[in-house]
N, C-alpha and C positions, 0 to 999 in steps of 0.2 A: 316395468322394472328396468332401471337404468343399467347400462353396461358397467362392469367393474373395471376400475383403473388401478394403476400402480399406487396412487395416493389413497384409494379407498379399500384396497384388497384386504388390509389388516384391520379395518374399522371394527369388525366383529369382536376382535380380541380386546380392543379398547372398551367397547360397550360392555363386555363381560366383566371387566375390572370395575367399571362404574357401578354395575349392579351388585357386585360383591361388597363394595364399600357402603354398606347400609347399616344404620344404627338399629333398625327394626329387624332386619333379616340378614345379619352379617354372614359372609361365607369366605373362607380362606381360599386362596388361589395360588397356582404356580404358573407364571407366564414364561413360556419358552420364547426366547428372543435371541436368535442367532446373530452372527456378526453383521453389523451395519443395518440392523432391523429397526432402529429408532426406539430402543428400550427406554432411554432417558426421557425422550419426548413423550412416550406413553405414560411414564411415571408423572411427569409434569402435568400432562393433560388430565390424568386421573385426579390429581390433587386440586387442580384449578376447576375441575368439573363438579366438585362437591357442592351440593345446593346450599343456599343461604341458610335454610333451616337447620341443616346438619351442623354447619359451622357455628351458628348462633347457640345451638344446644351445647356444643363442646365448650365454647367460651363461658357459658353460663355456669357450667359445672366444673370449670378449671381443668378440663381434660385436653389431651394433646394427641396428635397423630405422630407416631415415631417413624422417622424415615432414616434408615440405616444404610450408609454407603461404605465403600471399601477404602476410600482415601479421603484426606482432607480436601484435596482439589475437587473431587466429585461432590463432597458436601457443600463446598463453597458455590459450585456451579448450580446445584439444585436450589440452594438458598436464594441465589440471585434470580433464578427463573420464577420462583414463587414469591418474589419480592419481600423476602424476609418476614413473612407473616408469622407471628409468634405462636399461632396454633399448631404450626408444624415444627417439631423438634428434630432437626436434621443433624445427625452425628455419625462418626465412624463407629464401628462395632465396639471398640475398646472404650470410647467415650460413653456409649449407650450403656454398656455393662457397668461402668463405674457409676453412672447416674442412678442405676438401680440399687446399688449397694452402699453408696457413700453415706456416711453417718451411722451405719449400723455396726458400731465398734464392738459391742458385746458379741454379736453374732459372728462377726469376722474373727474375733479373738478365739471364740469357741471352735470355729472351723479350722483355723490355723493350728490350734493346739492339737486337735485330733489328727490333722494331716501330718504335722511334724512328728508326732508319736509314731504314726504308721510308717513314715519314711525312715525314721531312725531304726525301727524294728526291722525293716527290710534290709537296711544296710548292715545291721548287726548280724542278721541271718547269713548274708553273703560273706561277711567278714569271718564268721566262724568256719566257713567252708574254704576260705582262701588261704594262700600261703603268706607267711610274714616275709618281710624283706623285699617285697616287690613294689613297683610303682602303684599298682592297683590297691595293694594293702595300705600304702601311705595315703593315697587319695581317699580311701574309705574312712580312714581315721580322721582326716581333716574334715571330711563332710560331716561325720558324726559330731565332731567337736563344734563345727559351725552351727549345725541345726540344733544341737543341745543348748548352745549359748542363746540362740534366738528363742528357743522354747522357754528358757528360764527368764528371759527378759520381756516376754509377752505381757505380763501383768503390769509392767511399767508404762505401757503405751496407752495414752488416753484417747488419741484419735489417729486413725490410719490415714496415710496420704498416698496419692497416686497421680502421676502425670501421663495421660494417655499418649501424648506425642513425644515424650522424653524418656530419659533413663532414670530409674528410681533407686536411690541409695538412702541409707539411713535406717535406723531401727524401726521407724514407723512406716516405711515405704512398702507398698505391695508391688509385686512384679506383674507383668502383662499376663502371663499364664495363670497367675493366682486370681486376678480379677475376673477372667473368663470362667475359671473353675468355680469361683464363689457365686457368680451370677447364675451359672448352670445349676449349682447345688440348690440355691434358694428357690429357683423356679420350679424345681421338681419336688423338693422336700419340705418346704415351709408353706402351709396353707395361708397363714397371715400374709406372707410375702406375695403369694399369688393373688390374693384379693386386692392388695395394694396396686399391683401391676394392672389388674383388670379395671380398677377404678380410675387409674391414670390414663391408660391407653386403650381405646376401643379398636384401633387399627395399628398394627406393627408391620411396616413395609421394609423389606430387605432387598437392596440392589446387589447384584453380583452374589446371589445367595449360594452359588455353588462353591464359593471360596470362604464362606463364613465358617469359623472354626468348628470342627465336628462336635466337641462337647456342648457348646452353646446351641448349635443348630438342633442337635438331638433333644436338648432340654426344651427348646422352643416348640418342637414338634410334639413332645410329650405334654407340655403345658397346653397347647392348642387342642389336642385330642381330649384332654380332661375338661376343658371349658368350651368345647365346640358350641357355637350358637351364641356365645357371649363376646367373642373377639374375632377379628380378622387378622390372620397371619398371611401377609401377601409377599410371595417370593418371586423375584424377577431374576432371570439369568439364563445360562446355557451351560449344561454340564460338560459340553465339549470344550468350553473355554475355562475350565477349572485349571488354575495355574499351580496352586499350592497343595501339597500332599495332606495338609491338615483339614482340608474341606471334606464334606460328606460325599463320598464317592457315588453312592446310590440314591442321591437326593430325589431324582425323578421317579424312583420306584417307591419312595416313602410317602408320596402325596396322592395316593390313589383316591382319597375321598375329597380332595380339593377340586375346585374348578380348574381346568387346564387350558386356558386360551393359548393360542400359538400364532406367531407371526411368520409369514412365508417370505416376505420381501427382504432383499438386501439392497438398500438404497445407496450403499457406499461404492461398490466396486463394479467395474465393467464385467460384461458377461463371461469373458474367458477366465477371469479370476474367480468368479462365482462358481463356474463349472469345475475348476480345479479344487476349490474348497469342498464342493459336493463330493468329488471323487475321494478326497482325503478322509472324509467322515462317513462315507458310504458303508464301510465295513464295521463302523463303530456303533451307530444307532439308526442309520438309514434316513435320518432327517435331511431334507433337501430344501434349498432356497431358490428363489426366483430373482433374476436380475431385472432391473428396470428396462422398459422398452426403449427409453431414451439414453441408455448406457450400453450400447452394443460394443462388440470388439474388445479391445484390450490386448495386452501382450504379456505372455509368460515364457520365460526361457530358463532351462536348467543348464548350468555350466559345471562340468565334471572334471576333476583333476586328481592325480594320485596324491595320497597323503604324504608320501615320502618324496623328497626331491623337488617339490613345487615351490617356487618363489611366490608366496601368497600375495605379497604387495603387488608384484607385477601382474599376476593372474587376475586380481580383482580390478586393477586399472583397465586391463584388456576387456574384462567383462563389461565395464561401463562404456568403453568405446563401442563394443558390439551392440549393447542395448541402445545407444544413441543412434546407431545405424539402422537397426531393425524397426525401431519405433519412430524414427524421424524426429526425435526429441533431443535437441542438443543439450538440454539441461542434465541429461544423464552423465555428462562429462564435467558437471559442476558438483563437487563433493558436498557442498552445503545444500544442494537441492535433492539429495538422496537420503533416505532413512535406511541405515544399515542396522540390521537386527542380528544379535548373537544369542546363543542359548544361555550364556553365563555373563555376569557382569565383569568378571575378571578378564574375559576376552576383550570386552569393550574398553576396560581400563588400560590394558596393554596397548591396544591400537590408538587410544587417545593420549597415552603417555602420563598416566598418574598411578601406575602400579605400586610404586614405593609407598604411596599414601594409602592406597586401597587395600593391599593385601593384609597388613596387620589389623586394621580396624574392621575388616569384614568378617573376622573369625569369632571373637568373643560374643556370646549370646546377648550380653547386656549392651553391646555396642552396634552389632551388625545391622539391625533393622533401622535404627535412627540414622546411622551413617549412610546406608544405602538409599534412603529416601530423602536425605538432606535435613533431617530434623534433629540430629544429635547436637545437644546444646554446646558441648565443648568445641565441636567442629565449627559452629556458627561464629565463634570468636574470630576465626580466620576468614570465613566466607562473608560474614555480614558486618564485621568491624574493621579488621586489618586490611583486607583486600580492597574494599571501597576507599579507605583512607589512602593507601599506597597509590591506587589508580588516580584518585583526585590530585594527589601531589605530583605525580608524573605528568598529568595533563595541565598542571599549572592552574587548577581550578580551586582557588582558596575558599570560595563559597561552599562548594561541595565537601571539601575537607572539613570545614567548620560544622557543616550539617551532620557529618558522621560523628564528630566529637560531641556535639550537643546531644545527639541521640543516645550515645553510649558511654561517654567518658565522665567519670566522677570529677575530673579536674575542671571541667567547664560547666558544672552545674552552678546554680546561683551562689551557693555557699563557697564553692571552690574558687570562683572568679573573684569574690570579694575579699576572702581572708587568706587564701593560700594555706600552707601547712606550717604551723609552728613558727610564724614570723618569717618564713622563707618567701620566695617570690610568689606572686598570685598564681592561682590555678591556671590562668590563661598563659602566663609565662612558662609554667611548668609543662603545660601541654605543648607549647611551641618547642621547648627543649626536647621533649619526648619524641615529637614528630621528626625533628631534625636528626636525632639519634637513630630513629627507625630508618629514615631514608638514607642514612650513611651506609647501611647494610647493602643497599642497592646501587651504590656508587659504581660508575664505570661498567654498567650492565651486569653487575654481579647478581647471582641467583642464590641468596642465602638459604640455609635450611630453615624449616619451620621452627626448630628448636631455638635457633639464633633469634628469630623474630619474637618468639614467645618470651625469651629472656629479656629483651629490650622493653617489650610492652609491660612486663611485670616490674622491671627495675624502675621505670618511670611512671608506673601506675596509670598508663594511658587508658586501659579498660580493665574492668573486673576480670580476674582469672577464674574460670570454672574450677570447681573442686577436683574434677578428674585430672586436670592438668597441673595442679599444684605440686604433687609428688614428683613431677618431671622437671621442676625448676632447679637451677643450680643450688647447692646446699647453702651457699652464703647469701642468697638473695633474701630481701626482706620478707617476701611472701612465703618463701620456703620456711623461714623461721616461724612465721605465723602459723603455718600448717603443722609444724612440729609441736607447737603449743597446743593446737586443737587435738592432735592425735594423743598427746599425753593426757589431756583431760578425759578422752574417751577410752584410755587404757589400750591404745592400739599402736604403741611405740615399738613393739617387738614383732618380728616377722611371724612368729607362731600365733600371735593374736590377730593378725590381719587376715580377714576372710580370703580364701584362695581366689575367689572370683575377682576381688578387687586387686590382688597382686597381679593376676593375669591382665586386667584392664590397664594397670600402670605399665606393664611390660609392652602391651600393644601400642600404647601411646608413645612410649619411649622410642620404639622402633619407627613408628609412623612419623614422628617429628624429625627424623633424619632426612625425610624427603625434601627436595628443593621446594621453595615456596611457590614457584611457578606452577606446580601441580595443583595448587588450591584452585586456581582459576579454571583449569581443565576439569577438575572434579565438579566444580559448581556448574559449569556449562552442561555437564552430563546429567546431574540430578535435576537441573531445571529444564531438561529436555531441549537445550539449545545446541547440542552437538549433533553431528551426523549419525552417532551410534546410539543404540538402545538395546534393551533386552525384552524377552517375551513378558517378563513381569511388569516392566515399566510402561509398556505401550498398549496394554489391554484397554480397549475403548477408544483408542486414538486412530487416526487415519492419515495417510500420506500419499501424494500422487505417485511417487516412485519409491519402491521398497526393494532392498537387497537383503536376502536372508542368507547368513553364512552358517553352514552345518559342518562342523569339524571335530569329529570324535577324537582325533589324535591330540587335539589341544584342549579337550574338556578336562577341567580340573577335578570335578566331582563325579567320579565314575558311578554309574547306576542311576544318575539323574535322568539321562536320556541317552539313546544310542540310535543315530540315524542309520548306521550300517545294519543294525538288527532289524529296524523297520523295513529296510530295503532288501532284506534277505541275503545280505553279504555275510552276516554272522548269525549263528543260532542263539536262541534264548539260553541264558546261563541256567545251570541247574537250580539256582535260587529262584530265578524268575519262573522257571517251569513249575516249581513247587508252589509259588504264589498263584500261578494260573490255575493249578489243580485245586487250590483252596478258595478260588473265587476272588483272589486279591488282584490289585492292579499290577500289570506287567510293564516292563520297559517299553514294549511296543505301544501299548495304550498311552502311556505318558508321552512318548515321543510324538505320536500322532496328534495328540492334543496341542502340544507346543508348536508343531508345524502348522496346524490349523490356525492357531492364534496369530502367528507371525505372518502367514500368507494373506490372511484376511484383513491386514492393515492396509493393503495396497488398493488404491483407487484406479489408477490408469495402467501401470505396468509393474511387473514383478520379475526379479532375477533371483534364482535359487543357486547359490554357489556351494557345491558339495565336494568335500575332499574325502576320498575313500581309498582303501587299500585295493579295491576291485571296482574301478569306475565302470567297466563293461557290465558287470553284474547289476549295478545300480541302473544303468541305462536300460537293460533288459527288463528289470522290474517295472520301471516307469512306463515303458511302452506296452508291455504285456498287460498291465493292469489298467491301461487306458487313462493314466494320469496325464501323459504327455504324448503328443504326436512325434514322429521320428525327427522332423525338422525343428522341433522345439528343444532338442537335447544337443548340446554343443560340447565336444570333447576337447581336452587340452592337447596342444601340440607338445613336442619334446622340450621346447624352450619355455614352457609354462604359460604361453599365450595359446592361441588356436589359429589354425590355418586361415579360416575365412576372414577373421578380424584382421589378421596380419596383411592379407591381400588388399583389404579395403583401405588400410591406413597409410 
């Protein structure tokens, strides 16, 4: 028997997955894969390890293996690794859900009709109990009117539409939550639908399964139990790395009949970081990881400062100086070489300087997801059209500028270049004039507002203006007049007839467009992960040599999301959290512990935890008493917002 090595220690888990992926004896599985365990590699090897006979059989019967990922980037990476073999259908969960229900217009209409009737009845019941003359009363009336109007118009819709990565408007458009709910409903309630899914997919594999929306995950578990032995539901993930509250909290307790292979190794981080991660999760589920033998050492430090009176910028610079000293790694003093993680995106936006753009667009439900991950179509006008054009012009790169125009401007398509508009100059001349007018806004280092940029782009028709932005144009602009005509046709010319959600969206854009255009570049760098800052949501699955985690309850916008001071015994659980704990629901402590685990386990070589607290001494006592940190690993702020040791060294 050969000695087990770091490379082979988890081979048994991979072998179990291969055994489960059998057409003759399929078995569902839940793979526990902690931080840095090589989960994506296991998925790739499982797919590549399918024997020729299995793949031939699947192709012969036009069957596919569904591989569901959490993000488009993950889907693209897995598709690349399996060389885009069409037998594998790699999609995000929203795309997969839509692929199941697309085209079932009659069934969708029936579900929507029933659902809307239920929602209207619930609002009416609440309305009967409420008082008139209040904001809540007015909102209920608007909701009822909007839902009633949608219900009345359902019969007019011939086919429903949906954009998994975009925002969905129009009478025939379905919303993200509706698509998930519809797929879950049909999976559990329609025998015909279930048989179609069984015939199409022998294996459904879900990466980051702990964050798959609860309604759909529960439906998939019910579906699997009903058809056990005919399908493989393969779940990969780690419940400790659940980021979103709409995931299934007790997923690991719902898969008792599944095969449960587990990975022990953390191939990412040095031993000291793995030890800290094990300490963080010890009281959660007791699962522990091993560091690689060839990755000993590593550095962890906690820097504590008072919430009140601390100059955060100065303190964080001093933290980097100290980390450079204790690690012997001068890159800690290069901001671009450090990944700084915050609990909330708005903290990153503030530090990077695009808050005016971020705050309005991160609130409306129909905007926030697309805006936060960079897929919001209306925002892409600025990030993928105007910004590259302005950048090319500033760099004197006429070739790059023309490439941007050819890619997106109707003025330089073949027809526009040849004919122009109504006997005017050719499209190319019009494009040159439009670019010149646009660049005038930036003359003498001026930083125009996004609204000014939008007005010029619309006036010269440089690029198509997304529907969401048209109501924000000046009233006398040609495109605003076009929009008024469209609204008149749809009977949406009066404020009372405009859906409240769309009014809120226009308001959000109107506010955001006041932001300086320079914030567009900072925002784009952030969503493309080219900035030094990130959040726990955005970096799950990623890794960086040097990580700084900033925990700052005093600057947390969304109270209740997490509380480090509660985790560290500075504050007691609120009555609401205590009640949740008694009812077996997730508490603030559990949520904060998970977020801390996710952020800390991104670090490969060294990790700095910057904690602002109203009681730094109490935090220090917790960390040392619970053996998370050694005494010399906790550094306290000095009165000037730095700390004595660092000050002496510099």
